DRENGU-321432 format. One record per residue: residue in three letters; x, y, z of N, C-alpha, C in turn. Coordinates in steps of 0.1 Angstrom, whole numbers, plus 5000, padded with zeros to 4 digits. Layout:
ALAXYZXYZXYZ
...
END
This chain:
MET460134622054459334662066458034592066
PRO457134602076455934532078454934552067
LYS454234452065453134462056452034532063
MET452934462070452134512079450634482079
ASN426234362330425234402336424934282344
THR424634312351424334222362423134132358
LEU423134002359422033922355421233882368
SER420033842366419133802377419733672383
SER419433652395420033532402419633402396
ALA418433402389418033272383418733242370
MET419033352362419733332349421033262350
PRO421933302358423233242358423233092361
ARG422333052370422332912374421932822362
LEU420932872355420432792343421532792333
ASN422132902329423032902318424432862323
LEU424732862336426032812340426132662337
ARG425032592339425032452336425332432321
TYR424732512313424932492298426432532295
PHE426832642302428232692299429232592303
LEU429132522314430132432319430032302311
THR428832252308428832122300429332142286
ASN429032262281429532292267431032292267
ASN431632352276433132362276433732232280
VAL433132152289433632022292433631932279
TYR432431942272432331862260433431902250
CYS433732032248434732072239436132012243
LYS436332012255437631962260437831812258
LYS436731742260436831592259436731542245
SER436031612236435831572223436931612214
THR437431522206438531562196438031662186
PHE436831632180436231722171434731752175
ALA434531862180433231902187432231942176
THR431831852167430931892156429531932161
SER428931852169427531882174427532012181
SER428632042188428732172195428732292186
LEU429532282175429532392165428132412159
GLU427532302156426132322150425232392159
ARG425232352172424332422181424732562183
ILE426032592184426532732187426232822175
PHE426532782163426432872152425032882146
ASN424132792151422732812147421932892157
SER422632962166422033052175422933172177
MET422333282181423133412183424033392195
PRO425233442194426233412205426133522216
ASP425333622215425433732224425033692238
VAL424033612240423633572254424733482260
GLN425233392252426333302257427533382261
ASN427833492253429033572256428733652269
LYS427533692271427233772284427433672296
ILE426933552294427133452305428633432308
ALA429433422297430833412298431433522306
SER431033652303431533762309431233762324
HIS430133702328429733702342430633602350
PHE431133502343431833402351433333402348
MET433833472338435233472334435833602336
ASP437133602337437833732338437733802324
SER437333922324437134002312438434032306
LYS438534012293439734042285439534162276
GLY440534222272440434332261440234262248
MET439934352238439734302225440934222220
PHE440634102213441634012208442633972219
GLU442133972232442933932244444034022247
TYR444034142241444934252246444334312258
PRO444934302270444234352282443834492282
SER444634582276444334722276443334772266
LEU443034682256442234732245440734712247
THR440234802256438834802259438134932254
CYS438935022249438435152244439435222235
ALA439135332229440035402220441335452228
ILE441135482240442335522248443335402249
GLY442835282251443635172252444435152239
LEU443735172227444435162214445635262213
LEU445335382218446335492218447535452227
GLY447235382238448335342247449135232240
MET448535142233449235042226450135102215
LYS449635212209450535272199451735332205
PHE451635402216452735462223453835352227
LYS453235242232454135132236454935072224
ALA454135062212454835012200455935112195
LEU455635242197456635332192457935322201
GLU457735302214458935282223459735162219
GLU459035052216459734922212460334942198
LYS459735022190460235042176461635112178
ASP461735212186463035282188464035182194
LYS463635102203464635002209465134912199
TYR464334852190464834762180465534832169
TYR465234962166465935032156467435052161
PHE467635092173469035112178469734982179
GLU469034872182469734742183470134702169
CYS469434742159469734702145471034772141
ILE471234892144472334972139473534962148
ASP473434892159474534872169475534772163
SER476734812162477734732156478134612165
ASN477734622178478034522188476734442191
ARG475834432182474534362185474934212188
ARG474034152196474334012200473333912194
ARG472533962184471633862178471733882163
LYS471133782155471033792141470233922137
LEU470633992127469934112123468534072118
VAL468333962112467033922107466133902119
GLN466633862130465733842142465333982148
ILE466334072149466034202154465034272145
PHE465334262132464434332122463034282122
ASP462934152124461534092125460834132137
ASP461534152148460934212160460434342157
LEU461134422150460734562146459534552137
SER459534462128458334442119457134392126
ASP457334302136456234242143455634352152
THR456434442158455934542167455034642159
LEU455434682147454734772139453434712133
CYS453634582129452434512123451334492133
LYS451634462145450634442155449734562157
ILE450234682157449434802159448834842145
ALA449634822134449134862121447934782117
ASP448134642117447034552113445834562122
LEU446034582135444934592144444134722141
SER444834832139444234962136443434952122
GLU444034892113443434872100442034802101
PHE442034692109440834622112439834712119
LEU440234782129439334862137438734972129
ARG439635032120439135142111438035092102
ASN438034972098437034922089435834862095
ILE436034792107434934712112434334762125
HIS435134822134434534862147433434952146
PRO432334932153431135012152431235152159
ASP432135162169432235282177433035392169
ILE432435502167433035612159434335662165
GLU434435672178435635712185436835622182
MET436535492183437535392180437935392165
MET436935412156437235412142438135532139
ILE437835652144438635772142440035752147
GLU440235702159441535682165442335582156
ALA441635472152442335372144442735432131
ARG441935512125442335572112443535662113
GLU443635742123444735822126446035742128
ILE445935632135447035552138447535482125
CYS446535442116446935382103447835482095
ILE447335602094448135702087449535722093
GLU449535732106450835752113451735632111
MET451235512112452035392110452635382096
ASN451835422086452335422072453435522071
GLN453335642077454435742076455635692083
ILE455535622095456635562102457435462093
VAL456635372087457235272079457935332067
GLU457335432061458035502050459335562054
GLN459335622066460535682071461635582074
LEU461235462079462235362082462735302069
ASN461835292059462235232046463135332038
THR463335452043464235552037465335592046
ASP465535502056466635532066467935472062
LYS468935552058470135502053470935422062
LYS470935452075471735372085471135232086
LEU469835222086469235092086469535012073
TYR469435082062469635022049471134962048
LYS472035042053473434992052473634872060
CYS473034862072473134742080472634622073
ILE471434632067470734522061471534482048
LYS471934582040472634562028473934482030
LYS474634522040475934462044475734312047
VAL474634282055474434142058473934062046
ALA473134122037472734062025473934022016
GLU474834112015476034092006477134012012
LYS477434032025478533972031478233862041
GLY476933852045476533762055476633822069
ASP475933762078475933812092477033742100
LYS477333802111478333742120477833622127
PHE476533602126475833482131475333402118
PRO475433272119475033192107473533212104
MET473233212091471833222086471533102078
ASN470233062079469732952070469233022057
ASP468732932048468232982035467033072037
VAL466133042046464933132048465333262053
GLU466233272062466733392068467433482057
LYS468233412048468833492037467733542028
HIS466733472026465633512017464933632023
ILE464633632037464033742043464933862043
ILE466133852045467133962044467034032030
ASN466933952020466834002007465534072005
LEU464434022011463134092010463234232017
PHE463934232028464134362035464934462026
VAL465934412020466734502011465934552000
PHE465134461994464234501983463234611987
ASP462734592000461834702005462434842004
PHE463734842009464434972009464635021995
GLU465034941986465434981973464135031965
LEU463034961967461835001961461335141966
CYS461735171978461335301984462435411981
GLY463335381972464235491967465335521977
ILE465835421984466935441994468235501987
HIS468335461974469535511967469435651962
LEU468335721965468135851960468635961969
THR468736081964469136191973468036211984
GLU468436281994467436312005466136382000
LYS466336471991465136541985464236441977
ASP464836351969464036261962463436151971
ARG464136111981463636011990462336071997
GLN462436192001461336262007460136261998
GLN460436281985459336291975458636151974
VAL459436041975458935911975457935891986
VAL458335941998457435932010456136012007
ASN456336132001455136211999454236141988
TYR454836081978454036011968453135901975
ASN453835821983453135711990452035761999
ASN452235872006451235932015450035982006
ASN450336041995449236091986448435971981
ILE449135871977448435751971447535691982
LEU448035681994447235632005446035712008
GLN446135842009445035922013444035932002
ILE444435951989443535961978442935821976
GLY443635721978443035581976441935561986
GLN442035601998440935582008439735662003
GLU439935781998438735851993438135791981
PHE438935741972438435671960437535551964
ILE438035471974437335351978436035391984
ASN436035491993434835532000433735571989
ASN434235651979433235691969432835581960
ALA433735481957433335371949432235281955
ASN432235271968431335191976430035261979
ARG429935391975428635461978427635441967
SER426335441972425235431962425235571955
ARG424535571944424335701937423035761941
VAL423035881945421835951950421436061940
ILE420236051934419736141924418336201928
ALA418036311923416736381926415636291920
LEU414636271928413536181925412836231912
ASP412636361911411936421900412636411887
SER413936381887414736371875415036221871
SER414436131879414735981876413435921871
PRO413535821863412335751858411435701870
SER410235721869409335681881409335541883
LEU409635461873409735311874410635271885
LEU411735351887412835301896412335311911
LYS411335391913410935411927410535281934
GLN410035181926409535051932410734961935
TYR411934991930413134911931414134961941
PHE414135091944415135151952414535241963
ASP415335261973414835341985414935491982
CYS414135561989414235711988414735772001
THR415435882000415935952012414736042018
SER414936092030413936172036413636302028
ASP414636352021414436472013414036441999
GLY413636321996413036291983413936251972
ASN415136211975416136161965416036011964
LEU416535961953416535821950417935761952
ILE418035641959419335581962419435461953
ILE420435471944420635371934421835281938
ASN421635151940422835061943422734941934
GLY422634821940422634701931421434701922
PHE421534641911420434641901420234511893
SER421134421895421234301886419934211888
ASP419234221899418134131901416734191897
ILE416834311890415534381886415034311873
ASP413834271874413234201862412934291850
ASP412634411853412234501842413534551835
GLU413534531822414634561813414934711814
PHE413934791812414234941812414734991826
ALA414234931836414734971850416134931852
ARG416534811847417934761848418834861840
GLU418434901828419234991820419435121827
CYS418335181832418435311839419335301851
ALA419135201859419935181871421435171868
TYR421735091857423135081853423735211849
LYS423035281840423535411835423735511846
ILE422835511856422935601867424035561876
TYR424135441880425135391890426535411885
PHE426735381872428035391866428235511857
SER427435611860427635741852428935811856
LYS429335891847430635961849430636051861
ASN431736061868431836141880433236211880
LYS433136341878434436411876435336401888
CYS434736411899435636411912436236271913
GLN435536161910436136031911437136011900
GLU436836061888437836051878439136121881
GLU439036231888440336301892441036221902
LEU440336161911440936081922441735961915
LEU441135891906441735781899442935831891
ASP442835941884443935991876445136031885
ASN444736081897445836121906446536001912
ILE445735901915446335771920447335711910
LEU446935701898447735651887448935731884
THR448735861884449835961882450935951893
TYR450435951905451435941916452135801916
ARG451435691913452035561912453135561901
CYS452735621890453735631879454935711883
LYS454735821889455935901893456735831904
LEU456035761913456735691923457635581917
ALA457135501908457935401901459135461894
GLN458835561886459935621879461035691887
LYS460535741898461535801908462435691914
CYS461935571915462735461921463435381910
GLY463335431898464135361887463435261878
PHE462035261879461235171871460535251860
SER460235181849459535251838458035281842
THR457435171848456035181851455735121865
TYR454635151870454235091883454134941882
ALA453634891871453534741869454834681869
GLU455834751864457234691864457734681878
ARG457234771886457534771901456534681908
LEU456434561902455434461906455334431921
GLU456534431927456634381941456034471951
ILE455734601947455134691957453634661957
LEU453134631968451734611969451234631984
HIS449934631986449434641999449334512005
CYS449634502018449634372025448234312024
LEU448234172022446934102021446334092034
ASN445134142035444234112046442834072039
ASN442933952030441833902021441534002011
THR440334062008439934141997440034292001
ARG440734332012440734472017442134532015
VAL442234662018443534742017444134752030
SER445334702031446134732043447034852041
LEU447334932051447935062049449435052049
ILE450034942052451434932053452034872040
LEU452734952032453334902020454434802022
ARG454434692015455434592017455934532004
ALA457234512003457734451990457734301991
LEU457334241981457434091980458234051968
LYS459534051970460334021958460033881953
GLY459933871940459733741934458233691936
SER457333761930455933711929455933591921
THR454833521920454733401912454933431898
ALA454333541893454533581879455933641877
GLY456333731886457733781885457933901876
THR457333901864457534011854456134051848
PRO456034171843454834211836454634131824
GLU455734091817455534001805454833871808
PHE455233811819454633681824453133711825
VAL452733821832451333851835450533871822
PHE451033951813450433981800450233851792
GLU451333771792451233641784450233551790
PHE450233541803449233451810447733501807
LEU447533631808446133681806445733661791
ASN446633681782446333671768446233521764
CYS447033441769446933291767445533241772
LEU445133291784443933251789442733301781
ASN442833421776441833481768441733401755
TYR442833361749442833291736442233151738
HIS442733081748442232941750440732931754
LEU440233041759438933041765437833081754
GLN438333121742437433191733436133111730
ASP436332981727435232901723434232891734
ASN434632861746433732851757433032981761
THR433833091759433233221762432133251752
LYS432433221739431433241729430133161732
ASN430333031735429132951738428333001750
ASP429033051760428233101772427533231768
PHE428133321761427433441757426433421747
ASP426533321738425533291729424233241736
LEU424533161747423433111755422733231762
ILE423433321767422833431774422133521764
ARG422633541752421933611742420633551738
ASN420633421736419433341732418333361743
VAL418733351756417733371766417233511766
LYS418033611764417633751764416733771752
SER417033711740416233731728414833671730
VAL414833551736413533491738412633571748
SER413333641757412733721767412133851762
SER412933911753412534051749412834081734
GLY413633991728413934021714415034121712
LEU415634171723416534281722418034231723
GLU418934311719420334281720420834271735
LEU421834191737422334181751423234301754
SER423034351766423734471771424434441784
MET425234541788426034521801425134491813
TRP424034561813423134551825422334421825
ASP422434341814421734211813422534091818
VAL423834101817424633981819424433921833
PRO424633991844424433921857423033871859
TYR422033951854420633911855420333781848
PHE420733771836420433651828421233531832
ILE422433551837423233441842422533381854
SER422033471863421233421874419933351870
LYS419333401860418133341855418333201849
ILE419433191841419833061835420132961846
LYS420833001856421032911867419832861874
ARG418832961876417632921883416832831874
ASP416732861861415932781852416532641851
TRP417932631851418532501850418332421863
LEU418332481874418132411887416732361888
LYS415732441883414332401884413832381898
ILE414632421907414332411922414632541928
PRO413732601936414132731943415132711953
LEU415932811955417032811965416432771979
THR415232811981414632781994414532631997
GLU414732551987414732401989416132351993
PHE417132431989418532401991418932442005
SER418632572008419232642020418932572033
PRO417732512035417532442048418532332051
TYR419232282042420232182044421532242047
PHE421632372046422932442049422832552059
SER422432512071422432612082423832642085
LEU424132762090425432802093426132702102
GLY425432652112425932552121426432422115
VAL425732362105426132242099427332272089
CYS427332392084428432422075429732442083
MET429632502095430832502103431232362107
ASP430232282110430632142113431332072101
GLY430832102089431432052077432932092076
LEU433132222078434532272078435432202088
ASN434832182100435532112111435931972107
LEU434931902101435131762097436231752086
LEU436131842076437131852065438531872071
PHE438631982079439932012085440531902093
SER439631832100440131722109440631612100
LYS440031582089440431472081441731502073
LEU441831632068442931662060444131702068
PHE443931772080445131822087445131782102
GLY444231712107444231672121444031792130
ILE443131882126442832002135441332002138
SER441032072149439632082153439332232156
LEU438132272154437732412157436932412170
ILE437432472180436832462193436232602196
TYR434932602199434232732203434632772217
GLU434932902218435132962231434233092233
LYS433733112245432933232247433733362247
VAL433133462242433833592242433433672254
THR434433722261434233802274433833942271
GLN433434022281432834152279433534242270
HIS434734272272435534362264436334302252
GLU436134172250437034102241436534122226
GLY435234152225434734162211434334312208
TRP433934332196433534462192432034472190
VAL431434362188429934352188429534232196
PRO428234222201427834112208427733982200
GLU427334002187427133882178428433832172
LEU429233782181430633742177430933602182
TYR431633522173432033392177433533382177
LYS434033302187435533292188435833142187
ILE436833112178437132972175438632952178
ARG438932852186440332822189440632702180
VAL441732712172442132602163443232512170
VAL442932382172443732292179444132172171
HIS445432152170446032032163446131912173
TYR445931792168445831682177447231652183
GLN448331702177449631682183450231812187
GLU450131912179450832042181449932132191
LYS448732092194447832162203447432292197
ASP447532402205446932532202447632592190
LEU446932622179447532692167447132832165
GLY446032882172445633022170444233042172
LEU443733172170442333212172441733272159
ILE440533232157439733292146438533362152
TYR438333492151437133562155436233572143
CYS435033532145434033522134432933632135
ASP433033732127431933842127431133812114
PHE430033732116429433672104428133742100
TYR427533842108426233892105426234042100
ARG425434072091425334202086424734302097
ARG425134422096424634522105424834662099
GLU424134752104424234892098425634942100
GLY426235002089427535062090428734962088
LYS428434832087429434732085429734722070
PRO430934722065431234712051430634582045
ASN430034592034429334482028430334402019
GLN431334352025432434282018432934172027
ASP433034052022433533942029435033942029
CYS435733922040437133942041437733872053
HIS439133872052439933802063440933912067
PHE441033932080442034022086443033952094
THR444333972092445333922101445534032112
ILE445233982125445434072136446834062142
LYS447233942143448633912148449233792140
GLY450433812135451033712128451733612136
GLY451833482132452633382139454133402138
ARG454833362148456333372147456933302159
ARG458233262158458933192169459533302178
LEU459233282191459733382201461033342206
PRO461733442212463133412217463233302226
ASP462133282234462233172244461933032238
GLY461733032225461432902218459932872217
SER459032942224457632932222457132992209
TYR455932972206455433022193454333132196
GLN454433242189453333342190452233302180
ASN451133252186450133202177449333322170
PRO448933292158448233402150446833422155
ILE446433542153445033582156444433642143
VAL443333592138442733652126441233682129
ALA440633762120439233782120438633752106
VAL437533682106436833652094435533732094
ILE435333812083434133902082433233852071
LEU432033822074431033792064429733872067
ASN428733862058427533942059426333862057
PHE426133762066424933672066423833742073
SER422533702070421433742078421433662091
PRO421233732102421333672116420233572118
PRO420333472127419333372130418133442137
THR417033382136415833432143415433332154
MET414333362161413933272172413433142166
THR413033132153412533012148413432952137
GLN414433022133415232962121416633012122
PRO417632922120419032962120419333032107
THR420533082106421033142094421233032083
LEU420533042072420632952061421433002050
LEU422332922044423232972034422832922020
THR422933012010422832971996424132901992
PRO424132841981425432781976426532891975
VAL426233011970427233121969427733161983
MET426833171993427233202006428133092012
LEU427832972009428632862014430032872008
GLU430132901996431432911989432233021995
ASN431533141998432233252004432733212018
LEU431933142026432433092039433633012038
PHE433632912029434832822027436032912022
HIS435733002013436833092008437633162019
GLU436833232027437433312038438033222049
MET437433112051438033022061439332962055
GLY439432952042440732912036441833012039
HIS441533142039442533242043442933212058
ALA441933192066442233172080443033042082
LEU442732942075443532822076444932842072
HIS445232922062446532962058447333022069
SER446633112076447233182088447533082099
MET446532992102446732902113447832792110
LEU447832742098448732632095450132672091
GLY450332802088451632842084452432872097
ARG453432792099454232802112455632862109
ALA455632972102456833042099457633082111
GLU458933082110459733132122459633282123
TYR459333352112459433502113458033552108
GLN457633652116456333722113456233782100
HIS457433832095457433912082456933822070
ILE457033692071456633602060455633502064
THR454833522075453933422080452633422073
GLY452033302071450633292066450433362053
THR449433452053449133522041450033632037
ARG451133652045452133752041453033692031
CYS452533672019453233612008452833681995
ALA453433641984453033711972451533701969
THR451033811965449533821963449033721953
ASP449833691943449333591933449533451937
PHE449933431950449833301956448933301968
ALA448733411974448033421987446533381985
GLU446033391973444633351971444433201968
VAL445533131966445532991963444732911974
PRO445132921987444432841997442932871998
SER442532991996441133021997440332981985
ILE440932991973440232941961440232791961
LEU441232731966441232581967440132531975
MET439832611986438632571995437332581987
GLU437232661977436032671969435832531962
TYR436832471958436732341952436132241961
PHE436532241974435932151984434432181986
ALA434132311985432732361987431832321976
SER432432281965431732251953431732101950
ASP432232021959432331871957431231801964
ALA430531721957429331651963429731561974
ARG430931501973431431411984431631481997
VAL432131601996432331682008431031732014
LEU430131782005428831842010428031732017
LYS428031612012427231502017427631462031
THR428831502035429331462049428631542060
PHE428031662056427531742067426131802064
ALA425731822051424531892048423331812053
LYS422531872061421331812067420231922070
HIS419031882070417931972072417932022086
TYR417832152088417932212102416832172111
LYS415632132105414532092113414531942116
THR414731862106414531712107415831642108
SER416931702105418231642105418431542093
GLU417431542084417531452072418731492064
PRO419531402059420631432050420131482037
ILE420931562031420531622018420331512008
PRO419331512000419131411989420231421979
ASP420631311973421731311963421431401951
TYR420131401947419831481935420031631938
LEU419731671950419931811953421331861954
VAL422131781960423631811961424231811948
GLU423831721939424431711926424031831918
ARG422831881919422332001912423132121917
ILE423332131930424132241935425532251929
CYS426132141929427532141924427632161909
ASP426632111902426732131887426332271884
SER425432331891424932471888426132571889
LYS427132541896428232631897429132631884
ASN428832541875429632531863428832601851
ILE427632651854426932721844427532861841
CYS427732891828428333021824429633041831
ILE430432941834431632961841432733031833
ALA432633011819433533081810433233221810
ALA431933261810431533401810432133471822
ASP432033401834432533461846434033481845
LEU434733381840436233391838436633501829
GLN435833511818436133621808436033761814
THR435033771823434933901830436133931839
GLN436633831845437833851853439133881845
ILE439133821833440233851824440234001820
PHE439034051817438834191813439234281824
TYR438734251837439134331848440634341850
SER441234221849442734211851443534291841
ILE443134271829443734351818443634501820
LEU442434541824442134681826443034741837
ASP443134671848443934711859445434711855
TYR445834611848447234601844447634711834
THR446734741825447034841815447134981821
TYR446235011831446335131838447735161844
HIS448335051848449635061855450835031846
THR450735021833451835001825452035111815
ASP451335221817451535341808452635431815
GLU453735461807454835531813454535681816
SER453435731810453035861813451835871822
ALA451335751826450035741833448935761824
PRO447835691825446635701816446135841817
GLY445835901805445236031804443736031805
ASN443135921800441635911800441335761803
THR441035731815440735591819439535541813
THR438535621810437335571803437535531789
GLU438435601782438735571768439435431768
ILE440335411777441135291778440135171781
LEU439135201790438135101794437435061781
ALA436935151773436235121761437035041751
GLU438235081749439135011740439334861744
LEU439634841757439934711762438634621762
GLN437534691765436234611765435934561751
GLU436234631741436034591727436834471724
LYS438034461730439034351726438834231735
TYR438534251748438534141758437134111763
TYR436134171759434734141764433734141753
PRO432834051752431934041741430734131741
ILE430634211751429534311752430034451751
PRO429534531742430034661740429934761752
TYR430934851752430934961762429635041761
VAL429135091772427935171773428435321773
GLU428035391763428435531762428035611775
ASN428935701779428735801790428635721803
THR429335611804429435541817430935531820
SER431235511832432635491837432735381847
TRP432635261843432535141852433735141862
GLN434935181857436135171864436135261877
LEU435235361878435135451889434535381901
LYS433935261899433335181910434235061913
PHE435335051906436234931907437234961918
SER436834941931437734981942438934891943
HIS439034781937440234691937441434761930
LEU441134861922442234941916443135001926
VAL442635021938443435081949444234961956
GLY443434871961444134761969444934661961
TYR444634651948445334551940445934611928
GLY446434741929446934811917448034721910
ALA447734691897448634611889448734461894
LYS447834421903447834291909446534221908
TYR445534281902444234211901444334071894
TYR445234061885445433931878445633821888
SER446033851901446333751911445233651913
TYR444033701912442833601914442933491903
LEU443133531891443133431880444333341881
MET445533401884446633311885446533221897
SER446033271908445833181920444733071917
ARG443733111909442733011905443432901896
ALA444232941887444932841879445832751887
ILE446532801897447332721905446532631914
ALA445432691920444532601928443932491920
SER443532521908443032421899444032301897
SER445232331895446332231893446432151906
ILE446432221918446532151930445432051933
TRP444132101930443032021932443031891923
HIS443331911910443331801901444531701904
ASP445631751908446831671911446731601924
CYS446031661934446131611948444731561954
PHE443631621951442431601958441231551950
ILE441331561937440131521929439631381931
ASN440631291933440231151936439731121950
ASP440231201959439831181973440031311980
PRO438931391982439031521989439331512004
PHE439431392009439731372023441131302025
ASP441931302015443231232015444131302025
ARG444331232036445231292047446631312043
SER447131212035448531222031448731352022
MET447731372013447831492005447631622013
GLY446731612023446531732031447831772039
GLU448531672044449731692051450831742041
LYS450831692030451831732019451531882016
TYR450231912014449832052010450232142021
ARG450032102034450432192045451932212045
ARG452632102045454132102046454832172035
GLU454332162023455032212012454532342006
CYS453232382011452632512006452332602017
LEU451432562026450832652036451932692047
ALA452832592050453732622061454732732058
HIS455032752046456132842042455732992043
GLY454433022041454033162040454733222029
GLY455433332032456333402022457733372023
GLY458033262030459433232033460233162022
LYS459533132011460133062000459633131987
PRO460533151977460033211964458833141959
PRO457733201956456533131953456633051940
ARG457433101930457533021918458232891921
ASN459232891929459932771933458932681941
LEU458132741950457232661958456232591950
VAL455632661940454632601931455232491922
ASN456432521916457032431907457432301915
GLU457932311927458332191934457132111939
PHE456032181943454832111948454132031937
LEU454032101925453332041914454331951905
SER455631961908456631881901456631911886
LYS456432041883456432081869456732231869
GLU457232281858457532421856456232491851
ILE455832591859454632661855455032771845
THR454332781835454432881825453132941822
PRO453033061816451733121812450833021805
ASN451432951795450632861787450132741795
VAL451032691803450632571812449532611821
LEU449632721828448632761837447232791830
SER447332861819446032891812445432761806
GLU446232671800445732551794445032461805
ASN445732451816445132361827443832421832
LEU443732551833442432611838441332591827
VAL441732621815440632611804440232461802
LYS441132371804440832231803439732191813
GLU439932251825438932221836437632281832
ILE437632411826436432471822435632391812
LYS436432341802435832261791435132141797
MET435832071806435331951812434031971820
LYS434032081827432832111835431632151826
SER431932221815430932261806430332141799
GLU431132051795430631931788429831841797
LYS430031851810429331771820427831811821
LEU427531941818426131991820425231931809
END
């Protein structure tokens, strides 16, 4: 099943001229680079209002009825009607279409409302819309679980998988049918009615408890002002009733303040501990009820990828890149072993800097602070000298230029009409291929605001698929970032980290746009999680390549190109303490995986954290803290957090095999699209990677390739 106001008379005349010339320019120009710079270096709200005045107003994401919460409710009812229609067509012995086509129609119908509601639940600023979307998310999850335990439906799918359809199927269709069968079997279709209902209940409990865990994990810690060190008052905000709000702390210069903030923020929380224990217990019971020893063994159950967020529709992805728990453990341990020397060198450097600073031992609250300090000291140039060359507008131009050279596509700005967006500060990009024409839409919500989740992410709103009439349902996605908005005198200026985040999330969007799968169920990022991050991580390599940056980086005031020494320093700075960062990810991945490989479910997650930290991290555990209670990825990537590292290892291999000599190589770009991006989840990921790289990937090969890159970058400094 699915992964599932009236303007003054003078204003329109002045802006209509701008509006018309801008759109004519976009239509005539193959790659409207100067247009993107101008658009993204100013707020889009005025332009959108002008568009609303002259254009027919559309609903959100171009859904005509989606202008309010009632419209969303209407879409849900329509989806439920279509769901019933496709369900009965599936079980009809006299059906006149391939079962895979009917079932994908059913999947597409539910995904459209489920993915949309998941986005609105997280991002829409209107409380009424958020509440309605949240209720629909829960309802859609329950419907999918019911369908995944429907024996009539299962028998139809199973029969086609084993004996074939009465209509010929190609290899991709056979693969999709097998995915559908695996969905059912993971949900306990073979169980008694009582046990199947228990599986549904387990999933519902995991869903609801997981949401509460994430909400708590993302909250600041609030403590009584009179019980906190007075030193903290200068670093953190106070509530109206005199409490202190503790959140981020890594940039605090004072050692004692960093220590206090760390110990408060990560202090034990009995309620959160119980939530995590319940999640792990229910996951363990769910796996065992379905015939698996542990939840990690049941690798293929995961939440649909919508970038770094949780999607509420559980979906099976048979045949992840890793495939087995043993592959994952071997990969992580191989990587840990091969990285030891570089990790030691990095942490020795951090310790030396800390020792010179204070003479004290290195602690957990020191690591991010001193890594930032080392990078600043190495650069010897403040970030304020870099950022003027990376306005948001020129960075979008840079992406446009890169995409045009690699794939022959352009990013065309379109104005957002009155009801089409959820906030005024919204950009809409149409992706156009020079031969294939329209490929889809990207909605860009780039600026921070009150109530908006402080997390960069990519949401699939509508998946691409081939329609019965032969046309293509183009994908629609939303990219969410948290930049400071432009002012009257200055555009949004990006730091190197912000630039990398922009390229990363646009890499997800690119995957959605360029994946032209025939079926929605396996389109774009609807693929194995340990491959889905590959396109976005690969884009980080382009964002760190001096040859790429020099094509677009220029000063927002003078248009002066970035000096060579500045761009070289930016690229090299990203290699500082790179092994330390990688070691942290190894530790996080091992922790997540261990939590999900205990046959009785972990009894004390903090004890496990302390044990693993001693083995996989060079800084000791801090007594009376529970870092894992703030690790929200345990919900969205349960037993799958290793996917970031595996995707990075694969992306590293692709970069070095295909793009390191020429980051603008069109032939390699087309090959990468044709053999990787285009398939989505329509091809077993291990086969896809093996064939593209022309070699068998193993845990040792992946880890050695990645560590080889780390060593090379470290030696360059």
